[in-house]
VOVEXZA-336007 format. One record per atom (N, C-alpha, C, O, CB): residue in three letters; x, y, z. Coordinates in steps of 0.001 Angstrom, whole numbers, plus 524288, in hexadecimal, padded with zeros to 5 digits. Glycine has a CB too. Example, Ala and Ser with C-alpha at 12.3 -4.5 7.8 and 13.67 -1.06 7.14 Angstrom:
<sites>
ALA833867E9C681E78ALA8300C7EE6C81E78ALA833907F31C81E78ALA8379C7F30982111ALA82C2C7EE8782356SER832327F73681BA8SER835667FBDC81BE4SER832648001E81EBESER834618047281F67SER837047FDAA8165D
</sites>
This chain:
<sites>
MET14699932C94CA10MET1440F92DE54C91FMET13E9092EEE4C6F6MET13BD6932534C8FFMET143DC92A9C4CE29LEU13CE992C2E4C2FFLEU137BE92CB44C108LEU133B692AA64C504LEU13444926634C72BLEU13747929DC4BBDDPHE12FA492DDB4C5E8PHE12B8092BF34C931PHE1286B927824C67CPHE1272E928094C1DEPHE127DE930734CAA5PRO1273A923784C8FBPRO1248491EDC4C67APRO11F50920114C44EPRO11D1091CAE4C1BDPRO123D791A864CA4DMET11D16924C64C520MET118459261B4C25EMET11970925E94BC6FMET11608924934B951MET1162992BB64C41BMET11E12927344BB04MET1200B926484B596MET120F79208E4B522MET124A791EAA4B794MET1253D929774B44FPRO11DDF91D7B4B222PRO11E13917CB4B220PRO122A4915674AF92PRO1221B912094AC2EPRO11990915CA4AFB4TYR12780917384B143TYR12C15915854AE72TYR12D6790FE44AF9ETYR1304C90D7F4AC9ETYR130A1918F54AFB8THR12B6090D994B3F1THR12C95908584B555THR12A6E9049E4B102THR12CC19008E4AFEATHR12A459070B4BAD3GLY1260A906124AEA4GLY123F4902C74AA1EGLY126E4903354A55AGLY126D38FFAF4A214GLY11E8B904234A8D2TYR129B5907BF4A4BDTYR12C9D9089349FC7TYR131AE9057249F94TYR1343E9054D49B83TYR12DDE90E6549F0DARG1332D902EE4A3E7ARG137C88FF9C4A3C3ARG136DE8FAD84A03DARG13A9D8F85049E9BARG139408FDDC4A94FTYR131C68F99149F06TYR130C08F55649B9ATYR1310E8F667495B2TYR130AE8F2E54926ETYR12BBC8F36849CD2LEU131C58FB9649483LEU131F38FD2D48F36LEU136C88FAC548CB0LEU13AF68FA9E48F0FLEU131F19032348EC6SER1362E8F8DB487C5SER13ABC8F6DC484ECSER13E408FB49483ADSER13C7D8FFBC48334SER1392C8F3FA47FEDASP143548FA2B4831DASP147158FE0E4819FASP1459C900D247C86ASP1468E9057F47BEBASP14C5A8FB9548121GLU1434A8FDE9478DEGLU14199900034740FGLU13D3C90425474D5GLU13D59908444725BGLU13FCA8FBA647095ASP13962903014784EASP1352F9066C4790FASP1371090B6D47C0FASP1350990FB047B1FASP130D09039147BF5VAL13AE490ADD47F9BVAL13D0890F4148225VAL13FAF912D647E3FVAL13EDE9179247E73VAL140BA90D8E4864AGLN142DF910BA47AA8GLN14518913CE476B4GLN14157916AC47349GLN1424591B1E471B6GLN14845910A7473A2ALA13CD8913F347216ALA138F39164F46EF3ALA1365991B06471D7ALA1351691F0346F77ALA134EB9123546D6ELEU135A591A65476DALEU1335E91EBB47A17LEU136E29235947A28LEU13521927C747984LEU1325C91CFA47FBCVAL13BF69226147AF0VAL13FB49268647AF0VAL13FD3929684758CVAL1400392E3447543VAL145199245147C50ALA13FB6926454716BALA13FCA9287146C1CALA13B0B92BF546B75ALA13B839304846969ALA13FD392401467DETYR1366892A2346D32TYR131DA92D4646C8ATYR1321D9322D46FF4TYR1309D9365C46E1DTYR12D0C92A1C46DC9MET133E3931DF474A8MET13434936934780DMET137FF93A724759CMET1374393F2947633MET136029351F47DC6ASN13C1393898472DBASN13F9A93C6047093ASN13D8793F2246BE6ASN13FDF942EA46A12ASN1446D939DC46F30THR138F193D41469C9THR136929402A46568THR132D59447546732THR130F29478446400THR133A993C6C461DALEU131BF944B346C53LEU12DFD9489546E45LEU130C694DFC46EAALEU1357094E1546FD6LEU12BAF946D7473CEPRO12E329524E46DC3PRO130539574E46E4EPRO131B9958724740APRO12EB4957244778CPRO12C9895B3C46C33PRO1368495AFE47511PRO137AB95C2947AA3PRO134109601247CB1PRO1324296376479CCPRO13D2A95E0F47B64VAL132E195FC5481B1VAL12FB99637248497VAL132C99652A4896BVAL13426961FE48CC4VAL12A5F961014861EARG133DD96A6F489B2ARG1365296C4A48E9CARG1323B96CF0492BBARG12E8296FE2491F6ARG139439717F48DCDASN132C896A4649721ASN12F2796A7B49B2FASN131A9968FE4A06DASN13286964674A192ASN12AAD9670C499ECTHR132CC96D014A38CTHR1354896BD94A881THR13151969FA4AC6CTHR12D5A96C944AD3BTHR13822970964AA94VAL1323C965934AEE1VAL12E3D9636E4B273VAL130BD963554B7EAVAL13581963394B88BVAL12C5095DAD4B0ABSER12D29963614BBE9SER12F12963AE4C164SER131DC95EBB4C299SER130D195A944C069SER12A8C964974C562ARG1357F95F514C634ARG1385495AC14C7FDARG134C89573E4CB1AARG131AD959304CE37ARG13D0A95C514CB36THR1351D951F34CA62THR131FC94E734CD5ATHR133A194E454D332THR1384594E454D474THR1324A9491A4CAEFSER12FCA94E1F4D69DSER130F394DFA4DC2ASER12DE2949B74DE9FSER12916949FA4DED2SER12FCA9532A4DECBILE1308D945B64E088ILE12E309410D4E2D7ILE12FD69409F4E88AILE13479940DB4E9CBILE12FC593C104DFC5THR12C2A940054EBD1THR12D25940304F194THR12F3E93AAE4F368THR12E71936AF4F0DCTHR127C9941B94F4B8PHE131D593ACF4F7C5PHE13395936084FAA1PHE12EC9933854FCCDPHE12B369365A4FE54PHE137A6937494FF27PRO12E6792E574FD12PRO1324F92A6B4FB70PRO131E5928B84F5BAPRO13502925984F3D1PRO131D4925AF4FED5THR12DCE92AF34F2F6THR12D42929494ED7ATHR131EB92A5E4EA70THR133669273F4E717THR128CA92BD04EAF0SER1346F92ECE4EB70SER13936930454E875SER13D8592C314E8E0SER140B892B934E557SER13B51935844EA63VAL13D899295D4ED60VAL14193925574EDCEVAL13F91920284EB50VAL1427D91D414E8D5VAL143219247B4F3BALEU13A8591F344EC1BLEU13876919F14EA94LEU13875919424E4A3LEU13936914F64E29DLEU132CA919264ECB8ILE1379091DB94E1D9ILE1379E91D244DC16ILE13CCB91C134D991ILE13D3391A9B4D501ILE1358C921CF4D9BCLYS140DB91CE94DCD6LYS1463291BD34DA9FLYS146FB915E44D9B9LYS14A549144F4D6A7LYS14A9F91DF44DE72GLY143EB912BD4DC61GLY1443F90D1E4DBA9GLY140E690AE84D75AGLY140F7906294D694GLY142DE90A8E4E080VAL13DE890E1A4D46EVAL13A9790C654D07AVAL13D6D90AC64CB8CVAL13CA99066B4C9A8VAL136DF9106A4CF5EPRO140C490E444C95FPRO143A990C824C467PRO146F1907C34C543PRO14964906DF4C94DPRO14745910E04C24EALA146C8904B34C0FFALA14A128FFC74C0FEALA14CFA8FF894BBB9ALA14A749004A4B7B4ALA146808FA874C1D2PRO151F78FE904BB84PRO154BF8FEE24B6B0PRO1536E8FA344B314PRO152658F5E64B4F4PRO15A948FF274B7C6LEU1537D8FB194ADFFLEU152D08F6E24AA5CLEU158788F4B14A944LEU15C418F78B4A874LEU14FE08F8DB4A51CTHR158A08EF2F4A956THR15DB68ECCD4A944THR15E838E9F14A3B9THR1628A8E77F4A2C2THR15E398E8CC4AE1AARG15A7C8EA6F4A044ARG15AF98E80849B39ARG157EE8EAEB4971EARG1545A8EDD849871ARG159418E28549B75PRO159318EA3A4922DPRO156148ECA348E2APRO150B38EA6948DFAPRO1500B8E5DC48F62PRO1589F8EC1448904ILE14CBE8ED4A48C55ILE147758EBC848BEAILE1461F8EB194861EILE145B88EEF248343ILE143EC8EFC948E92PRO145768E6654846FPRO144D08E53E47ECCPRO13F8D8E74847CC8PRO13BEC8E80547FD8PRO1453B8DF4247DC8PRO13F1C8E8354778BPRO13A248E9DE47565PRO135E48E57847620PRO137068E0CE4766APRO13AD98EB4846F78VAL131188E75A47662VAL12CAE8E3BA47705VAL129D88E315471AAVAL129398E6D646EB9VAL128C08E5D047B62ASP1283D8DE6F47095ASP125638DD5446BC9ASP11FBC8DF8C46C3BASP11C8A8DDAF46F4DASP125508D74446AB1THR11EBD8E36E46927THR119B98E5F6469AFTHR1151A8E271467AETHR1108E8E3E046852THR119DA8EB2A466B1ASP116438DE1246560ASP112728DA4D463CBASP112958D5A446795ASP110DE8D15946642ASP1136F8D88E45E1DGLY1148F8D68346C19GLY115288D26A46FFAGLY110A58D15647366GLY111418CED747777GLY119678D3964732FGLY10BD78D336471DAGLY1074F8D209474CBGLY107968D39D47A79GLY108F48D80E47BB4GLY106458CC8D47469GLU106478CFF547DFFGLU106088D1334837DGLU10B588D280485BEGLU10BA18D55B4899AGLU103AB8CCC34866BILE10FC28D07048366ILE115068D1EF48525ILE116068D7C848445ILE118208DA75487ABILE119328CEAC4823DTYR1148B8D9A447FD3TYR114CF8DF2C47EBBTYR1111E8E24F4826BTYR112638E69048443TYR113678E029478F1GLY10CA18E00048354GLY108AE8E26D486E2GLY10B1B8E2DE48C5CGLY10A548E6DF48EE7GLY103618DF0E48714GLU10DE28DF1E48E36GLU110488DF7149345GLU1145A8E3CB4937EGLU114D28E67A49774GLU112B68DA48494ABTYR117468E47E48F4CTYR11AFA8E8B448EE0TYR1182C8EE0248F47TYR119EE8F16C4922BTYR11E028E845489BALEU1140F8EEB248C8FLEU111418F3BA48C4BLEU10EBC8F4A9491CALEU10EDE8F911493B8LEU10CDC8F3AE487ABVAL10C978F0D149429VAL10A138F14149978VAL10E1A8F28449D6EVAL10CFF8F5864A104VAL107368EC2449B15SER112DA8F05C49D06SER117038F1674A092SER118F58F6F14A043SER119BC8F9884A43DSER11B4C8EDC749F9EVAL119C38F8CB49B5AVAL11B6F8FE2B49AABVAL117639022649C6BVAL1189D9062A49EC3VAL11CC48FF1949518ALA11282900DF49B30ALA10E2F9047D49CB6ALA10D1B9047D4A297ALA10A97908144A491ALA1092290300499D2GLY10EEE900994A558GLY10E28900634AAE8GLY1088D8FF1E4AC71GLY106B3900FE4B077GLY10FBF9056F4AD44CYS105D48FC014A95ECYS1004A8FAE34AA72CYS0FFB48F8634AFABCYS0FBC98F9744B23ECYS0FDED8F7614A644GLU103388F5254B184GLU102E18F2524B657GLU102C38F6224BAD2GLU100308F5114BEBEGLU107618EE844B6E6ASP105728FA924BA70ASP105D28FE464BEBDASP100A58FFF74C0AAASP0FFBF9002F4C562ASP108DB902E44BD30CYS0FD309012C4BD24CYS0F7D9902F04BE90CYS0F3D98FEDC4BF07CYS0F0448FF634C231CYS0F5FD906A04BAD0HIS0F43F8FA9F4BBEFHIS0F04E8F68A4BBC7HIS0F1888F23A4BF90HIS0EF1D8EE184BF21HIS0EFCD8F45B4B65DTHR0F5158F2CF4C340THR0F6238EED34C71ATHR0F62C8F1934CC75THR0F8828F5B94CD24THR0FB7B8EBE44C5F0GLN0F3808EF1A4D030GLN0F3518F1464D564GLN0F89D8F1144D7CEGLN0FBCE8EDC34D669GLN0EF698EE6F4D8C0GLN0F9A78F49A4DB74GLN0FEAB8F4CE4DE2DGLN0FE7E8F1C74E34EGLN0FA828F16F4E5F9GLN100398FA784DF37LYS103038EFA04E47FLYS1034F8ECD04E979LYS108A28EE7C4EC08LYS10CB88ED0D4E9F1LYS102EB8E6784E89CARG108B68F13B4F020ARG10D748F3684F262ARG1108B8F6A64EE91ARG115578F6634EE5DARG110CF8EF254F471GLY10DB38F9BA4EB85GLY110398FD7F4E7BEGLY1120A8FB0A4E2B7GLY114758FDA74DF7CGLY114E3900184EA43GLN110F38F62E4E200GLN112758F3714DCFCGLN10DB98F0A74DA7DGLN10A0E8EF254DD35GLN116EF8EF4A4DE0CPRO10DDF8F0084D587PRO109638ED314D30DPRO108FC8E7AA4D50APRO10CDF8E4DF4D580PRO109F18ED174CD09ASP104108E6164D63EASP102EF8E1124D8B4ASP102B68DD144D419ASP0FF208DD544D0E6ASP0FD818E13D4DC16PRO106748D97E4D3C7PRO106758D5804CF4DPRO101988D25F4CEC4PRO1002A8D0AE4CA7FPRO10ADC8D1AD4CFF2ALA0FEE48D18C4D35AALA0FA458CE5A4D348ALA0F5C78D16A4D0C4ALA0F1CD8CF134CF68ALA0F8D78CC934D8DAMET0F6498D67A4D020MET0F20B8D9A44CDEDMET0F3DD8DC624C8AEMET0F1D68E0804C73EMET0F0388DDDF4D21BGLN0F7828DA164C616GLN0F9C98DC5A4C190GLN0F59A8DD7A4BD54GLN0F3008D9EE4BB63GLN0FE028D8C44BF7CPHE0F5168E2724BC03PHE0F1538E4834B819PHE0EB8D8E3D64B9B1PHE0E8118E4644B66DPHE0F2368E1CA4B2DAALA0EA978E2B04BE83ALA0E5098E1AB4C036ALA0E2788E6A54C205ALA0DE038E6844C3D1ALA0E4CD8DD8C4C4B7GLY0E5368EB294C198GLY0E2D08F01D4C2D4GLY0E1B68F0C04C8B4GLY0E37B8ED964CBDDGLY0DDD28F0AF4BFC3GLY0DEDB8F4C14CA1BGLY0DD798F57E4CFD0GLY0E0F68F9544D267GLY0E0358FA6E4D705GLY0DDC88F0584D2D3ARG0E4AE8FB694CFC6ARG0E8198FF9B4D23CARG0E531904AC4D22EARG0E340906564CE1CARG0ED7F9004A4CF42VAL0E4D89073C4D6C3VAL0E1BA90BE44D764VAL0E52C910CB4D695VAL0E9669112F4D8D8VAL0DF1C90BF04DCDCPHE0E36A914594D37FPHE0E5F4919694D285PHE0E24391DB24D45DPHE0DE1E91E674D207PHE0E76091A224CC8FALA0E3949207E4D85BALA0E006924BB4DA0EALA0E2D7929D34D939ALA0E78C92A4F4DA15ALA0DE4C9241D4DFF4SER0DFB992DB74D77BSER0E1FC932FA4D6AASER0DD41936C24D74BSER0D8B99352C4D788SER0E4E09338E4D0E0PRO0DEAB93BE74D78CPRO0DA3C93F954D822PRO0D66593F6E4D37FPRO0D1ED941194D419PRO0DC529452A4D8C4GLN0D7FE93D814CEF4GLN0D47693D024CA8AGLN0D0B8938A64CB18GLN0CC7E938CD4C8D0GLN0D76393C554C5B7GLY0D21A934B44CE11GLY0CED1930214CEC1GLY0D1F692B624D00BGLY0D6C292B9D4D040GLY0CBA492F254C9F9THR0CF40926ED4D0F2THR0D198922364D263THR0D09891E464CE10THR0CC2C91DD64CC3ATHR0CF959205D4D79FVAL0D49F91B5C4CC5CVAL0D3CD917904C87AVAL0D6D4912944CA10VAL0DB0B912CF4CC5EVAL0D57B919A94C316VAL0D46C90DFC4C8AEVAL0D6FD909184C9D6VAL0D851906384C4B7VAL0D5119059A4C13AVAL0D37F905AF4CD66SER0DD0B904944C47BSER0DEDB902464BF8BSER0DBF38FD574BE39SER0DA6F8FA574C1AASER0E4A3901224BFC8ALA0DB2A8FC814B912ALA0D8118F8014B751ALA0DAF38F2FC4B74FALA0DFBF8F2E94B6F4ALA0D60F8F8EC4B213ASN0D80E8EEA34B7B5ASN0DA1F8E96F4B748ASN0DAC98E8594B14CASN0D7028E8084AE56ASN0D65E8E5444BA18ILE0DFD48E7CD4AFC2ILE0E0D58E6884AA66ILE0E2F48E1144A975ILE0E5BE8E0044A5B0ILE0E46F8EA4F4A846THR0E1758DD994AD2BTHR0E2EB8D8044AC82THR0DE758D5BF4A942THR0DA5D8D8364A8B7THR0E3AE8D4ED4B21APRO0DF3D8D0FC4A70EPRO0DB338CE964A3B8PRO0D6D38CBED4A6FAPRO0D4758C8274A52BPRO0DDC38CA864A006ASP0D5D68CDC04AB6AASP0D16A8CB924AE85ASP0CC428CD1C4ABECASP0CB4F8D1B54AAE2ASP0D18F8CD9A4B461LYS0C9038C94B4AAE9LYS0C44C8CA6D4A7B5LYS0C00A8CDAD4AAC0LYS0BCE88D0684A854LYS0C1DB8C5224A5D0GLU0C0028CD554AFDEGLU0BC278D0284B2EAGLU0BDEB8D5B94B426GLU0BAEC8D9714B395GLU0BB058CD3D4B7ECTHR0C2CD8D63E4B5D7THR0C4588DB5F4B7E5THR0C8DA8DE094B4F2THR0CA868E2594B643THR0C5DB8DAC94BD7FGLY0CABA8DB4B4B0EDGLY0CF158DD7E4ADCCGLY0CDD08DE154A815GLY0C95A8DF734A6EBGLY0D3D88DA1E4AE4FILE0D13E8DD344A475ILE0D03F8DDBD49EE0ILE0CFE28D8D549C12ILE0D0DC8D8994975EILE0D42F8E0CF49C76GLY0CE678D49449EFCGLY0CE0D8CF3C49CABGLY0C9F88CECB49873GLY0CA828CB89494F4GLY0CCD88CB3F4A0DDASN0C5D48D203498A3ASN0C1D58D1E1494AEASN0C28D8D5F84907FASN0BF418D68148D09ASN0BCAD8D2814971ETRP0C6E18D8EB490C3TRP0C7E08DCDE48CC0TRP0CA3C8DA59487FETRP0CD588D6B348863TRP0CB7A8E12E48ED0ASP0C8AD8DC664834EASP0CB858DADB47E84ASP0CF598DF5847D5DASP0CF258E36E47FE4ASP0C7988D9CC479A3PHE0D2CA8DE9047993PHE0D6EF8E29447840PHE0D4878E7C2476B6PHE0D6968EBE34780FPHE0DA7E8E0A1473AFILE0CFF78E792473C2ILE0CDB38EC504720FILE0CC1A8EFFC476A0ILE0CCE08F4BB4767EILE0C91D8EB1246EBDARG0C9EA8ED8A47A80ARG0C8278F06F47F1BARG0CCD98F2B8481EDARG0CCBB8F7394839DARG0C4F78ECE0482D3PHE0D11D8EF8948276PHE0D5BA8F183484EFPHE0D80A8F5EA481C9PHE0D92B8FA0348408PHE0D9A68ED3B485B0ARG0D8D38F55647CADARG0DAE58F94D4795DARG0D7CD8FE48479DCARG0DA199027147A9BARG0DAFD8F77C473D9ASP0D2BB8FE084797AASP0CF4D902AD479C2ASP0CFAF9055547F0FASP0CF7A90A2147F5AASP0C99590126478ADARG0D0369027248312ARG0D0AE9050648842ARG0D5F8907E3488CBARG0D63590C2948AFDARG0D019900E348CC0MET0DA379057B486C3MET0DF5B907D848703MET0DF6890CD1483B0MET0E2859104F484CDMET0E39B903F348527ARG0DC2990D4E47FB8ARG0DC2F911A247C30ARG0D7929159547D67ARG0D64C9190947A4EARG0DBD290F8847688SER0D53A914C84821BSER0D096917C348325SER0D12B91DA048386SER0CD6A92093482F4SER0CE5F915ED487D9PHE0D61891F4748487PHE0D74B924F748509PHE0D8E39274E47FEAPHE0DA1A92BF547FCCPHE0DBA3925E548908ARG0D8FC9246947B9CARG0DB0B9264E476ABARG0D80492B0F47517ARG0DA6292E96472D6ARG0DACA9221747266THR0D2F692B8047610THR0CF9292F9B47429THR0D10B934C5476A4THR0CF80938E2474AFTHR0C9DD92E4E4753FTYR0D411934AF47B03TYR0D5689396947DFATYR0DACD93BA347C70TYR0DC9B93F8347EA4TYR0D55293833483D9ARG0DD529390D47890ARG0E2D593A7F47787ARG0E38A9405A47663ARG0E739942C94784AARG0E4EC93753472E5HIS0DFEE9429947339HIS0E04E9480A47191HIS0DC5794B6F47452HIS0DB1994FB547280HIS0DF979487846BBAALA0DA62949984789BALA0D68094CB247B95ALA0D78994C654815BALA0DA7D9490648318ALA0D0ED94AD147A73ASP0D55094FA448439ASP0D5D394F94489C2ASP0D2B394AC648BD9ASP0CE52949A948A32ASP0D3DD954E248C2ALEU0D5419480C48F94LEU0D270943B0491ECLEU0CDAA945D9494DDLEU0CDF2949FC4974DLEU0D6179407B495AEPRO0C940942F749497PRO0C4A2944A349768PRO0C56B9447A49D3FPRO0C86D9415049F43PRO0C00F94152495EFLYS0C2AE947EC49FF5LYS0C34F9478C4A5DELYS0C08B942974A7BELYS0BC11941734A668LYS0C0E694CA24A8D5ALA0C37093FD04AAD9ALA0C14293AD84ACD3ALA0C06093B2A4B2ADALA0C3A293CCA4B5D0ALA0C4EE936344AB8BGLY0BB899396B4B3D6GLY0BA579393E4B98BGLY0BCF5934D64BC1AGLY0BFBE931EF4B978GLY0B490938D74BA8BPRO0BC4A934114C120PRO0BED592FD04C3E7PRO0BD5992A594C252PRO0C01C9268B4C358PRO0BDCF9305E4C95BGLU0B8A992A154BFA8GLU0B6FD924E94BD95GLU0B9E5923624B8CBGLU0B97391EE34B727GLU0B140924E54BC5FARG0BCD3926C04B66FARG0BFF4925A54B1B3ARG0C5D3926CF4B237ARG0C8C99265B4AE74ARG0BDD3928C74AD38TYR0C7669284D4B6EBTYR0CCFB929B14B7B6TYR0D05C924D14B6C5TYR0CF2B920734B862TYR0CDF192BEE4BD6DTHR0D4CF925FB4B3EDTHR0D8629218D4B2DFTHR0DDE79237D4B2D7THR0DED0928054B181THR0D71B91ED74AD9CLEU0E1899205B4B436LEU0E721921704B3E3LEU0E98291E2B4AF6FLEU0EE2891EA64AE4DLEU0E9E6920384B939MET0E66291AEC4ACFAMET0E8499177F4A8B5MET0E9DA91B534A439MET0E6B691E754A25DMET0E3CB913354A6D3PRO0EEBF91AE24A2A9PRO0F0A991E9249E78PRO0EF2C91CE749903PRO0F28691BBC495C5PRO0F69991F1449EB3PHE0EA0091CCD49802PHE0E7EB91B08492EEPHE0EA3B91E3E48E66PHE0EB5991C2D48A34PHE0E1DC91B73492E1GLU0EAEA9235A48F60GLU0ECEA926AB48B3EGLU0F244924C24892DGLU0F392925A5484A2GLU0ED5A92C4448D3AALA0F53A9223948C73ALA0FA859203D48AF3ALA0FA3C91B884875DALA0FE0691A36484B7ALA0FDAC91EC448FD5TYR0F571918DB4874ATYR0F530913E94847ETYR0F1F09144047FBBTYR0F17F9105147D00TYR0F32690FBD487E3VAL0EF82918C447E66VAL0EBEB9190247A21VAL0EE94917FF474DBVAL0EC0D9164B47123VAL0E94791E3547A1BASP0F3CE919144748DASP0F6929183B46F9BASP0F9879131B46F2DASP0FC829124546B7FASP0FA4591C8646EC6LEU0F8B190FC9472DCLEU0FAF990AAA4728DLEU0F933907D246D95LEU0F4959081846C46LEU0F9919078447763MET0FC809054046AEBMET0FADC902834664EMET0F7828FDC8467E6MET0F7CA8FBFD46C5AMET0FFA4900D146309GLU0F4758FBDC4645BGLU0F0D28F77C4655AGLU0F43B8F2B6466E6GLU0F28C8EFAF46A3CGLU0ED358F63C46045ASN0F8DA8F1EC464AAASN0FC0B8EDA646639ASN0FE008EE0546BE3ASN0FE8A8EA1846E9DASN1007E8ED444629EASP0FF0A8F2D846D89ASP100A28F3A747313ASP0FC368F256476CCASP0FCF98EF9547AAAASP102648F95B473FCLEU0F7988F4544759ALEU0F3348F36747927LEU0F1D98ED964795DLEU0F0AA8EB7647D83LEU0EE638F69A4776EGLU0F20D8EB16474D5GLU0F0D28E58B474A2GLU0F4E68E263477EEGLU0F37D8DEB547AAEGLU0F0BC8E39D46ECAALA0F9D48E3E447793ALA0FDC78E12B47ACCALA0FCDA8E1F3480C6ALA0FD9D8DE5B483E0ALA103538E32A4794FILE0FB398E6AC4823BILE0FA168E7B34879CILE0F55F8E4634896DILE0F5688E20C48DA0ILE0F90C8ED8D48865PHE0F1548E44E4860DPHE0ECA98E12F48726PHE0EE1C8DB61487E5PHE0ECA38D8DC48BB8PHE0E89E8E1CA482A8LEU0F0FA8D97B48427LEU0F2B08D3EB4849CLEU0F5B98D2B948978LEU0F4FB8CE9748BD0LEU0F5F78D27048008TYR0F9388D65148B1ATYR0FBF68D59548FEETYR0F8858D54A49480TYR0F8BF8D1A9497A5TYR0FFAB8D9AC490B3LEU0F5048D983494E1LEU0F18C8D98149977LEU0EDD98D4D7499B0LEU0EC928D2F349DEBLEU0EE648DE6F4998CARG0EC1D8D2F949519ARG0E8DD8CE51494F8ARG0EBC88C9644967EARG0E96E8C56D497DBARG0E6998CDA648FA8SER0F0ED8C9B54963FSER0F3F98C526497DCSER0F5568C4DE49D8CSER0F7A08C10A49F59SER0F8C48C4F7494E7ARG0F3EE8C8F54A070ARG0F51A8C8E04A609ARG0F1368C5924A8EDARG0ED3F8C3E44A6C9ARG0F5258CE5E4A846ARG0F2728C4A44ADF7ARG0EF0E8C1BE4B15AARG0E9FD8C4DE4B279ARG0EA448C9544B43EARG0F1EF8C0664B671PRO0E5438C2784B16BPRO0E0B58C58B4B2F6PRO0E01D8C5DB4B8F7PRO0E0D18C1F44BBAFPRO0DBC48C32E4B088ILE0DED98CA644BAECILE0DE398CB344C058ILE0D8F48CDE04C145ILE0D7F98D20C4BF17ILE0E2C68CE654C28ATHR0D5728CB754C491THR0D0B98CDAE4C5DFTHR0D1378D2104C9B4THR0D2A08D14E4CE3CTHR0CD5B8C9C74C7CCASN0CFF58D6F14C7B5ASN0D05C8DB7F4CB23ASN0CCA48DF884C902ASN0CDE58E24F4C549ASN0D61C8DDAD4CB79ALA0C83F8DFDB4CB44ALA0C4328E3F14C9A0ALA0C5CF8E9124CB30ALA0C6DB8E9FF4CFCAALA0BED18E2F14CBEDVAL0C6158EC8B4C798VAL0C8228F21E4C8D3VAL0C3BF8F6034C7C9VAL0C11C8F5CA4C3C5VAL0CD3F8F3AB4C53DVAL0C3088F9934CB7CVAL0BF628FDEE4CA9BVAL0C300902824C97CVAL0C5C3904794CCE5VAL0BB7B8FF054CF8FALA0C2DB9042D4C45DALA0C687908154C2B8ALA0C5FC90D434C55EALA0C9E990FD54C66BALA0C619908D14BD33HIS0C14890EE74C67CHIS0C03F913CD4C8E7HIS0BCD2913064CDCEHIS0B80A913714CD80HIS0BDA69177C4C4FFPRO0BF43911E64D247PRO0BC24910E14D700PRO0B855915584D86CPRO0B9C7919ED4D8A1PRO0BFCA90FE74DB94GLY0B37D913CE4D960GLY0AF96917D34DABFGLY0ACBC91A134D65EGLY0A96291D744D70FGLY0B1FF91C064DD7CHIS0AE10918244D178HIS0AB6091A4B4CCE3HIS0A976915FA4C992HIS0ABB9911BC4C990HIS0AEE691DE04C9BBALA0A533916F14C69FALA0A320912E74C317ALA0A732911B64BEF9ALA0A99F915414BCCEALA09DE4914AC4C07DGLU0A7F090CBB4BDE8GLU0AB9A90B4F4B9DAGLU0A9EF90C6C4B462GLU0A56F90B734B300GLU0ACC0905E74BA40ILE0AD5A90E664B142ILE0AC3E90FA54ABFBILE0AEE690BA54A8B1ILE0B3A690AFD4A90BILE0ADF0915264AA97LYS0ABFA908F44A581LYS0AE42904874A23CLYS0B0F4906D549D70LYS0AF9C90B1149B99LYS0A9CE900754A068ASP0B4B9903F949B82ASP0B7D0905B6496DFASP0B42A9065549268ASP0B5D2907C048E1FASP0BC45901C84956B
</sites>
């Protein structure tokens, strides 16, 4: 069973057409022989994760890439944005705090709290225009062919910006439109507790 760290639960929203495109792309890559260690998951997690997969019972039709916020919802669902940008309640995303941030991620590298990406004007992205959103999502583009700079705890992030730097403008605009259509939730977030905040 795949460990849910692999975010396959979000990939169930992929259209059949996009799945076929992914497979076609993977088939163009040169094969690499690399024997990896067998995964070992301890009890009770080894039992609990067996209940995570759920079968698809119908075809998933293609999505109109010019569909504005509807297309944005598709992209946000596949990317699993809600997983990190929504606080957990009893191990599940709290619907009352959808996209309002505040989920804490602690690691030896540092602690980061996910941002509020609802259209709240005071604590979310309600005052952002598309250009600011686009530039933030592409902020790691300059590091594509270079080593990422060492970041102290005041800049630590788990946000996979590198995965989004090549999204087309249309994709980013759709995501922005979808997020702006959500319910604004007031939730002031300190991204790096104990450190001075660094503005975008």
